[in-house]
py3Dmol code that shows the C-alpha trace and the ligand (Angstrom):
import py3Dmol

protein = """\
ATOM      1  CA  UNK A   1      -0.057  -0.062   0.078  1.00  0.00           C
ATOM      2  CA  UNK A   2       1.245   3.560  -0.780  1.00  0.00           C
ATOM      3  CA  UNK A   3       0.049   6.478   1.394  1.00  0.00           C
ATOM      4  CA  UNK A   4       0.904  10.012   0.069  1.00  0.00           C
ATOM      5  CA  UNK A   5       0.626  12.904   2.614  1.00  0.00           C
ATOM      6  CA  UNK A   6       0.313  16.497   1.750  1.00  0.00           C
ATOM      7  CA  UNK A   7       1.366  18.920   4.683  1.00  0.00           C
ATOM      8  CA  UNK A   8       2.889  22.045   5.424  1.00  0.00           C
ATOM      9  CA  UNK A   9       4.437  20.512   8.457  1.00  0.00           C
ATOM     10  CA  UNK A  10       6.408  17.320   7.271  1.00  0.00           C
ATOM     11  CA  UNK A  11       8.478  17.431  10.329  1.00  0.00           C
ATOM     12  CA  UNK A  12       5.317  16.550  12.460  1.00  0.00           C
ATOM     13  CA  UNK A  13       4.852  13.454  10.676  1.00  0.00           C
ATOM     14  CA  UNK A  14       8.412  11.918  10.285  1.00  0.00           C
ATOM     15  CA  UNK A  15       8.919  10.848  13.820  1.00  0.00           C
ATOM     16  CA  UNK A  16       5.564   8.916  14.482  1.00  0.00           C
ATOM     17  CA  UNK A  17       5.826   7.362  10.856  1.00  0.00           C
ATOM     18  CA  UNK A  18       9.362   6.173  11.184  1.00  0.00           C
ATOM     19  CA  UNK A  19       9.547   4.102  14.317  1.00  0.00           C
ATOM     20  CA  UNK A  20       8.326   0.937  15.747  1.00  0.00           C
ATOM     21  CA  UNK A  21       5.563  -0.914  13.661  1.00  0.00           C
ATOM     22  CA  UNK A  22       5.171   1.829  11.109  1.00  0.00           C
ATOM     23  CA  UNK A  23       8.943   1.627  10.421  1.00  0.00           C
ATOM     24  CA  UNK A  24       8.800  -2.208  10.195  1.00  0.00           C
ATOM     25  CA  UNK A  25       6.044  -2.073   7.706  1.00  0.00           C
ATOM     26  CA  UNK A  26       7.875   0.228   5.609  1.00  0.00           C
ATOM     27  CA  UNK A  27      11.424  -1.715   5.864  1.00  0.00           C
ATOM     28  CA  UNK A  28       9.315  -4.887   4.796  1.00  0.00           C
ATOM     29  CA  UNK A  29       8.040  -3.049   1.704  1.00  0.00           C
ATOM     30  CA  UNK A  30       4.541  -3.437   2.893  1.00  0.00           C
ATOM     31  CA  UNK A  31       3.776   0.252   3.249  1.00  0.00           C
ATOM     32  CA  UNK A  32       5.235   3.263   1.554  1.00  0.00           C
ATOM     33  CA  UNK A  33       4.665   6.449   3.075  1.00  0.00           C
ATOM     34  CA  UNK A  34       5.609   9.594   1.111  1.00  0.00           C
ATOM     35  CA  UNK A  35       5.400  13.228   2.568  1.00  0.00           C
ATOM     36  CA  UNK A  36       4.872  16.313   0.249  1.00  0.00           C
ATOM     37  CA  UNK A  37       5.599  19.635   1.474  1.00  0.00           C
ATOM     38  CA  UNK A  38       2.637  21.813   0.235  1.00  0.00           C
ATOM     39  CA  UNK A  39       5.140  24.877   0.151  1.00  0.00           C
ATOM     40  CA  UNK A  40       6.823  23.237  -2.828  1.00  0.00           C
ATOM     41  CA  UNK A  41       3.639  24.397  -4.716  1.00  0.00           C
ATOM     42  CA  UNK A  42       3.256  27.926  -3.129  1.00  0.00           C
ATOM     43  CA  UNK A  43       1.897  30.721  -5.194  1.00  0.00           C
ATOM     44  CA  UNK A  44       5.008  33.007  -4.699  1.00  0.00           C
ATOM     45  CA  UNK A  45       8.642  32.936  -3.821  1.00  0.00           C
ATOM     46  CA  UNK A  46       7.490  33.553  -0.066  1.00  0.00           C
ATOM     47  CA  UNK A  47       6.092  30.205   0.234  1.00  0.00           C
ATOM     48  CA  UNK A  48       2.405  31.523   0.474  1.00  0.00           C
ATOM     49  CA  UNK A  49      -0.024  28.758   0.671  1.00  0.00           C
ATOM     50  CA  UNK A  50      -3.009  30.310   2.653  1.00  0.00           C
ATOM     51  CA  UNK A  51      -4.899  33.561   2.362  1.00  0.00           C
ATOM     52  CA  UNK A  52      -7.567  35.587   4.187  1.00  0.00           C
ATOM     53  CA  UNK A  53     -11.013  34.112   4.164  1.00  0.00           C
ATOM     54  CA  UNK A  54     -13.820  35.668   1.828  1.00  0.00           C
ATOM     55  CA  UNK A  55     -16.649  37.298   3.995  1.00  0.00           C
ATOM     56  CA  UNK A  56     -14.084  38.270   6.610  1.00  0.00           C
ATOM     57  CA  UNK A  57     -13.372  36.515   9.939  1.00  0.00           C
ATOM     58  CA  UNK A  58     -10.126  35.489  11.777  1.00  0.00           C
ATOM     59  CA  UNK A  59      -7.927  32.727  10.498  1.00  0.00           C
ATOM     60  CA  UNK A  60      -6.266  31.841   7.185  1.00  0.00           C
ATOM     61  CA  UNK A  61      -7.637  29.394   4.530  1.00  0.00           C
ATOM     62  CA  UNK A  62      -5.465  27.079   2.595  1.00  0.00           C
ATOM     63  CA  UNK A  63      -5.500  28.166  -1.128  1.00  0.00           C
ATOM     64  CA  UNK A  64      -6.885  26.190  -4.057  1.00  0.00           C
ATOM     65  CA  UNK A  65      -4.023  26.721  -6.401  1.00  0.00           C
ATOM     66  CA  UNK A  66      -1.216  24.995  -4.244  1.00  0.00           C
ATOM     67  CA  UNK A  67      -3.393  22.154  -3.295  1.00  0.00           C
ATOM     68  CA  UNK A  68      -4.860  21.519  -6.747  1.00  0.00           C
ATOM     69  CA  UNK A  69      -1.519  21.671  -8.418  1.00  0.00           C
ATOM     70  CA  UNK A  70      -0.009  19.255  -5.870  1.00  0.00           C
ATOM     71  CA  UNK A  71      -2.914  16.755  -6.064  1.00  0.00           C
ATOM     72  CA  UNK A  72      -2.707  16.817  -9.902  1.00  0.00           C
ATOM     73  CA  UNK A  73       0.781  16.113  -9.894  1.00  0.00           C
ATOM     74  CA  UNK A  74       0.468  13.319  -7.599  1.00  0.00           C
ATOM     75  CA  UNK A  75      -2.563  11.842  -9.630  1.00  0.00           C
ATOM     76  CA  UNK A  76      -0.032  11.603 -12.612  1.00  0.00           C
ATOM     77  CA  UNK A  77       1.980   9.148 -10.721  1.00  0.00           C
ATOM     78  CA  UNK A  78      -1.069   6.839  -9.780  1.00  0.00           C
ATOM     79  CA  UNK A  79      -4.901   6.995  -9.367  1.00  0.00           C
ATOM     80  CA  UNK A  80      -5.872   7.452  -5.826  1.00  0.00           C
ATOM     81  CA  UNK A  81      -8.611   4.826  -4.466  1.00  0.00           C
ATOM     82  CA  UNK A  82      -9.247   7.635  -1.780  1.00  0.00           C
ATOM     83  CA  UNK A  83      -8.503  11.141  -1.337  1.00  0.00           C
ATOM     84  CA  UNK A  84      -8.981  11.849   2.285  1.00  0.00           C
ATOM     85  CA  UNK A  85      -9.145  15.233   4.092  1.00  0.00           C
ATOM     86  CA  UNK A  86      -8.489  14.713   7.809  1.00  0.00           C
ATOM     87  CA  UNK A  87     -10.855  17.270   9.456  1.00  0.00           C
ATOM     88  CA  UNK A  88     -12.852  17.694  12.663  1.00  0.00           C
ATOM     89  CA  UNK A  89     -15.979  17.751  10.959  1.00  0.00           C
ATOM     90  CA  UNK A  90     -15.361  14.331   9.061  1.00  0.00           C
ATOM     91  CA  UNK A  91     -16.821  10.978   9.863  1.00  0.00           C
ATOM     92  CA  UNK A  92     -15.510   9.796  13.094  1.00  0.00           C
ATOM     93  CA  UNK A  93     -12.642   7.172  12.553  1.00  0.00           C
ATOM     94  CA  UNK A  94     -13.260   3.670  13.828  1.00  0.00           C
ATOM     95  CA  UNK A  95     -11.847   0.181  13.430  1.00  0.00           C
ATOM     96  CA  UNK A  96     -14.331  -0.595  10.624  1.00  0.00           C
ATOM     97  CA  UNK A  97     -13.142   2.439   8.445  1.00  0.00           C
ATOM     98  CA  UNK A  98      -9.513   1.621   9.230  1.00  0.00           C
ATOM     99  CA  UNK A  99     -10.091  -2.141   7.861  1.00  0.00           C
ATOM    100  CA  UNK A 100     -11.844  -0.750   4.781  1.00  0.00           C
ATOM    101  CA  UNK A 101      -9.034   1.647   4.069  1.00  0.00           C
ATOM    102  CA  UNK A 102      -6.322  -1.162   4.681  1.00  0.00           C
ATOM    103  CA  UNK A 103      -7.724  -2.961   1.584  1.00  0.00           C
ATOM    104  CA  UNK A 104      -6.765   0.081  -0.766  1.00  0.00           C
ATOM    105  CA  UNK A 105      -3.649   0.298  -2.852  1.00  0.00           C
ATOM    106  CA  UNK A 106      -3.095   4.133  -3.133  1.00  0.00           C
ATOM    107  CA  UNK A 107      -4.455   6.670  -0.606  1.00  0.00           C
ATOM    108  CA  UNK A 108      -3.866  10.380  -0.519  1.00  0.00           C
ATOM    109  CA  UNK A 109      -4.198  12.420   2.666  1.00  0.00           C
ATOM    110  CA  UNK A 110      -4.474  15.974   2.922  1.00  0.00           C
ATOM    111  CA  UNK A 111      -3.773  17.834   6.160  1.00  0.00           C
ATOM    112  CA  UNK A 112      -5.186  21.085   6.713  1.00  0.00           C
ATOM    113  CA  UNK A 113      -4.219  24.028   8.927  1.00  0.00           C
ATOM    114  CA  UNK A 114      -5.564  27.336  10.094  1.00  0.00           C
ATOM    115  CA  UNK A 115      -9.367  27.612   9.312  1.00  0.00           C
ATOM    116  CA  UNK A 116      -8.838  24.492   6.887  1.00  0.00           C
ATOM    117  CA  UNK A 117      -8.691  24.264   3.201  1.00  0.00           C
ATOM    118  CA  UNK A 118     -10.834  26.049   0.463  1.00  0.00           C
ATOM    119  CA  UNK A 119     -14.167  24.409   0.175  1.00  0.00           C
ATOM    120  CA  UNK A 120     -13.642  24.048  -3.640  1.00  0.00           C
ATOM    121  CA  UNK A 121     -10.787  21.248  -2.970  1.00  0.00           C
ATOM    122  CA  UNK A 122     -13.157  19.386  -0.812  1.00  0.00           C
ATOM    123  CA  UNK A 123     -15.965  19.563  -3.421  1.00  0.00           C
ATOM    124  CA  UNK A 124     -13.757  18.447  -6.369  1.00  0.00           C
ATOM    125  CA  UNK A 125     -11.058  16.432  -5.226  1.00  0.00           C
ATOM    126  CA  UNK A 126     -11.752  14.806  -1.658  1.00  0.00           C
ATOM    127  CA  UNK A 127     -13.470  11.718  -1.703  1.00  0.00           C
ATOM    128  CA  UNK A 128     -13.791  10.976   2.027  1.00  0.00           C
ATOM    129  CA  UNK A 129     -13.339  13.224   5.104  1.00  0.00           C
ATOM    130  CA  UNK A 130     -12.198  11.776   8.423  1.00  0.00           C
ATOM    131  CA  UNK A 131     -12.059  12.949  11.959  1.00  0.00           C
ATOM    132  CA  UNK A 132     -10.334  11.104  14.733  1.00  0.00           C
ATOM    133  CA  UNK A 133     -12.674  12.532  17.525  1.00  0.00           C
ATOM    134  CA  UNK A 134     -14.756  15.217  18.953  1.00  0.00           C
ATOM    135  CA  UNK A 135     -12.018  17.559  19.713  1.00  0.00           C
ATOM    136  CA  UNK A 136      -9.749  20.198  17.879  1.00  0.00           C
ATOM    137  CA  UNK A 137      -6.263  19.752  17.000  1.00  0.00           C
ATOM    138  CA  UNK A 138      -4.053  22.567  15.684  1.00  0.00           C
ATOM    139  CA  UNK A 139      -3.670  20.851  12.404  1.00  0.00           C
ATOM    140  CA  UNK A 140      -4.260  17.530  10.508  1.00  0.00           C
ATOM    141  CA  UNK A 141      -0.816  16.111  10.911  1.00  0.00           C
ATOM    142  CA  UNK A 142      -1.375  14.234  14.234  1.00  0.00           C
ATOM    143  CA  UNK A 143      -4.929  12.992  12.825  1.00  0.00           C
ATOM    144  CA  UNK A 144      -2.959  11.675   9.820  1.00  0.00           C
ATOM    145  CA  UNK A 145      -0.375   9.969  11.904  1.00  0.00           C
ATOM    146  CA  UNK A 146      -3.123   8.310  13.930  1.00  0.00           C
ATOM    147  CA  UNK A 147      -4.872   7.134  10.676  1.00  0.00           C
ATOM    148  CA  UNK A 148      -1.815   5.856   8.875  1.00  0.00           C
ATOM    149  CA  UNK A 149      -0.804   3.867  12.169  1.00  0.00           C
ATOM    150  CA  UNK A 150      -4.301   2.383  12.574  1.00  0.00           C
ATOM    151  CA  UNK A 151      -4.406   1.269   8.719  1.00  0.00           C
ATOM    152  CA  UNK A 152      -0.705   0.505   8.260  1.00  0.00           C
ATOM    153  CA  UNK A 153      -0.699  -2.184  11.120  1.00  0.00           C
ATOM    154  CA  UNK A 154      -3.532  -4.060   9.512  1.00  0.00           C
ATOM    155  CA  UNK A 155      -1.645  -4.664   6.339  1.00  0.00           C
ATOM    156  CA  UNK A 156      -1.021  -8.491   5.932  1.00  0.00           C
ATOM    157  CA  UNK A 157       2.557  -9.315   7.137  1.00  0.00           C
ATOM    158  CA  UNK A 158       3.059  -6.044   9.201  1.00  0.00           C
ATOM    159  CA  UNK A 159       2.116  -7.814  12.675  1.00  0.00           C
ATOM    160  CA  UNK A 160       3.482 -11.004  13.630  1.00  0.00           C
ATOM    161  CA  UNK A 161       1.850 -13.526  15.958  1.00  0.00           C
ATOM    162  CA  UNK A 162       2.975 -11.714  18.996  1.00  0.00           C
ATOM    163  CA  UNK A 163       1.333  -8.392  17.972  1.00  0.00           C
ATOM    164  CA  UNK A 164      -1.459  -9.881  15.998  1.00  0.00           C
ATOM    165  CA  UNK A 165      -4.307  -7.400  15.390  1.00  0.00           C
ATOM    166  CA  UNK A 166      -6.948 -10.225  15.607  1.00  0.00           C
ATOM    167  CA  UNK A 167      -7.335  -9.873  19.363  1.00  0.00           C
ATOM    168  CA  UNK A 168      -7.139  -6.172  19.439  1.00  0.00           C
ATOM    169  CA  UNK A 169      -9.787  -4.208  21.179  1.00  0.00           C
ATOM    170  CA  UNK A 170     -12.582  -3.401  18.703  1.00  0.00           C
ATOM    171  CA  UNK A 171     -11.357  -5.876  16.236  1.00  0.00           C
ATOM    172  CA  UNK A 172     -14.263  -8.316  16.988  1.00  0.00           C
ATOM    173  CA  UNK A 173     -16.390  -5.593  18.420  1.00  0.00           C
ATOM    174  CA  UNK A 174     -15.288  -6.031  21.990  1.00  0.00           C
ATOM    175  CA  UNK A 175     -12.675  -4.537  24.246  1.00  0.00           C
ATOM    176  CA  UNK A 176      -9.619  -6.584  24.893  1.00  0.00           C
ATOM    177  CA  UNK A 177      -9.192  -8.614  27.952  1.00  0.00           C
ATOM    178  CA  UNK A 178      -6.549  -7.744  30.751  1.00  0.00           C
ATOM    179  CA  UNK A 179      -3.038  -9.073  30.289  1.00  0.00           C
ATOM    180  CA  UNK A 180      -0.351 -10.117  32.844  1.00  0.00           C
ATOM    181  CA  UNK A 181       3.334 -11.175  32.810  1.00  0.00           C
ATOM    182  CA  UNK A 182       5.891 -12.372  35.122  1.00  0.00           C
ATOM    183  CA  UNK A 183       6.030 -12.594  38.249  1.00  0.00           C
ATOM    184  CA  UNK A 184       2.923 -14.526  38.993  1.00  0.00           C
ATOM    185  CA  UNK A 185       2.844 -12.743  42.219  1.00  0.00           C
ATOM    186  CA  UNK A 186       3.784  -9.145  42.699  1.00  0.00           C
ATOM    187  CA  UNK A 187       3.265  -7.583  46.298  1.00  0.00           C
ATOM    188  CA  UNK A 188       0.735 -10.099  47.041  1.00  0.00           C
ATOM    189  CA  UNK A 189      -1.151  -9.289  43.793  1.00  0.00           C
ATOM    190  CA  UNK A 190      -1.804 -12.636  41.875  1.00  0.00           C
ATOM    191  CA  UNK A 191      -2.280 -13.432  38.454  1.00  0.00           C
ATOM    192  CA  UNK A 192      -5.580 -15.245  37.752  1.00  0.00           C
ATOM    193  CA  UNK A 193      -5.011 -18.935  38.172  1.00  0.00           C
ATOM    194  CA  UNK A 194      -6.582 -19.737  34.955  1.00  0.00           C
ATOM    195  CA  UNK A 195      -3.777 -18.080  32.982  1.00  0.00           C
ATOM    196  CA  UNK A 196      -1.392 -20.461  34.812  1.00  0.00           C
ATOM    197  CA  UNK A 197      -3.377 -23.553  34.170  1.00  0.00           C
ATOM    198  CA  UNK A 198      -1.723 -24.390  30.757  1.00  0.00           C
ATOM    199  CA  UNK A 199      -5.201 -25.154  29.485  1.00  0.00           C
ATOM    200  CA  UNK A 200      -5.766 -23.259  26.292  1.00  0.00           C
ATOM    201  CA  UNK A 201      -9.375 -23.888  26.200  1.00  0.00           C
ATOM    202  CA  UNK A 202      -9.963 -22.548  29.552  1.00  0.00           C
ATOM    203  CA  UNK A 203      -7.660 -19.437  28.927  1.00  0.00           C
ATOM    204  CA  UNK A 204      -9.640 -18.733  25.748  1.00  0.00           C
ATOM    205  CA  UNK A 205     -12.973 -18.925  27.594  1.00  0.00           C
ATOM    206  CA  UNK A 206     -11.694 -16.757  30.496  1.00  0.00           C
ATOM    207  CA  UNK A 207     -10.553 -14.136  28.031  1.00  0.00           C
ATOM    208  CA  UNK A 208     -13.784 -14.039  26.140  1.00  0.00           C
ATOM    209  CA  UNK A 209     -15.735 -13.776  29.311  1.00  0.00           C
ATOM    210  CA  UNK A 210     -13.683 -10.876  30.574  1.00  0.00           C
ATOM    211  CA  UNK A 211     -13.767  -9.201  27.246  1.00  0.00           C
ATOM    212  CA  UNK A 212     -17.611  -9.266  27.450  1.00  0.00           C
ATOM    213  CA  UNK A 213     -17.735  -8.033  30.975  1.00  0.00           C
ATOM    214  CA  UNK A 214     -15.434  -5.289  30.337  1.00  0.00           C
ATOM    215  CA  UNK A 215     -17.177  -4.047  27.185  1.00  0.00           C
ATOM    216  CA  UNK A 216     -20.573  -4.276  29.277  1.00  0.00           C
ATOM    217  CA  UNK A 217     -18.926  -2.179  31.909  1.00  0.00           C
ATOM    218  CA  UNK A 218     -16.965   0.495  29.894  1.00  0.00           C
ATOM    219  CA  UNK A 219     -18.550   0.612  26.468  1.00  0.00           C
ATOM    220  CA  UNK A 220     -22.012  -0.833  26.586  1.00  0.00           C
ATOM    221  CA  UNK A 221     -22.570   1.086  23.246  1.00  0.00           C
ATOM    222  CA  UNK A 222     -20.486  -1.420  21.629  1.00  0.00           C
ATOM    223  CA  UNK A 223     -22.454  -4.359  22.321  1.00  0.00           C
ATOM    224  CA  UNK A 224     -25.884  -2.728  21.143  1.00  0.00           C
ATOM    225  CA  UNK A 225     -24.475  -1.899  17.674  1.00  0.00           C
TER     226      UNK A 225
END
"""
ligand_1 = """\
11
6GU
Cl -8.592 15.198 11.411
N -7.960 17.594 12.297
C -8.109 18.498 13.372
N -7.434 19.695 13.065
N -8.656 18.348 14.446
C -9.075 17.153 14.699
C -9.279 16.065 13.765
C -8.629 16.374 12.562
N -9.716 15.043 14.336
C -10.246 15.578 15.420
N -9.762 16.669 15.925
"""
view = py3Dmol.view(width=600, height=400)
view.addModel(protein, "pdb")
view.setStyle({"model": 0}, {"cartoon": {"style": "trace"}})
view.addModel(ligand_1, "xyz")
view.setStyle({"model": 1}, {"stick": {}})
view.zoomTo()
view.show()
C-alpha cells in the first residue's frame, strides 16, 4: 500500500511514521509513505499557501491553487482509491473504517491547517473526510499519523503472531481482556489462576468472558451496535 500525505509540516509526521511498527511496515516494503511539502507548490517566492477568508473573519484558509496543483501532479503518478481530508467535521474514525482503508492500494491524505482548506478542493478532489474524535487539533498532521498507524498495522505481514491485530480491542467488536506477565505474584497481587493453568481452552473462555464483562462495563454502546 502507498500513502501520500500533503502537509505544510512534514516534520510533525516524520517521527511517528518512522518508528516501531510503522517503520517495520515500511522496511518490509508492505507500506510506503511519502510526504509532500505543500510549500513546494506555493503561489509565490515567499512560500505562500494560505490567504484571508472571503466574507471576513479571523484565520487563514489554505488556497486552491497549491493544493490543486500538488494533487494533480500526484495523480499523474497513480490513481488514488481515496483522497482523504482529515478534518474535525469528517466522519469519525473507527476500526471498521481502518479495516476498509487497509484494503486500498493508493491513498492520498490532505492535512489542513489554520481555518482549513478552500471548500472547492473538498468539493472537487476529496472523496472522504475523516475526523479522529470530537476535539480540535491545531492541524491535521497528528490525525493523519493516527490514521496511517491504524491502517498500516492491519496490512498483511506487518504484525507477527505476537502483535496480531486479531485480538485487538474493537477488532471483534469487544474490548481486549486484561493481560499479565511475570512474576505470577507481585506484592501479593496474583495473576488469575486460569492463566497459569496451561489449558488453552479454559484460557480462551476466560478471556472471552472478561472481554464481554469489560465491554459491558466500559462501553455498553459497542454491544448494542
Ligand atoms: Cl482530522 N483535524 C483537526 N485539526 N482536528 C481534529 C481532527 C482532525 N480530528 C479530531 N480533531
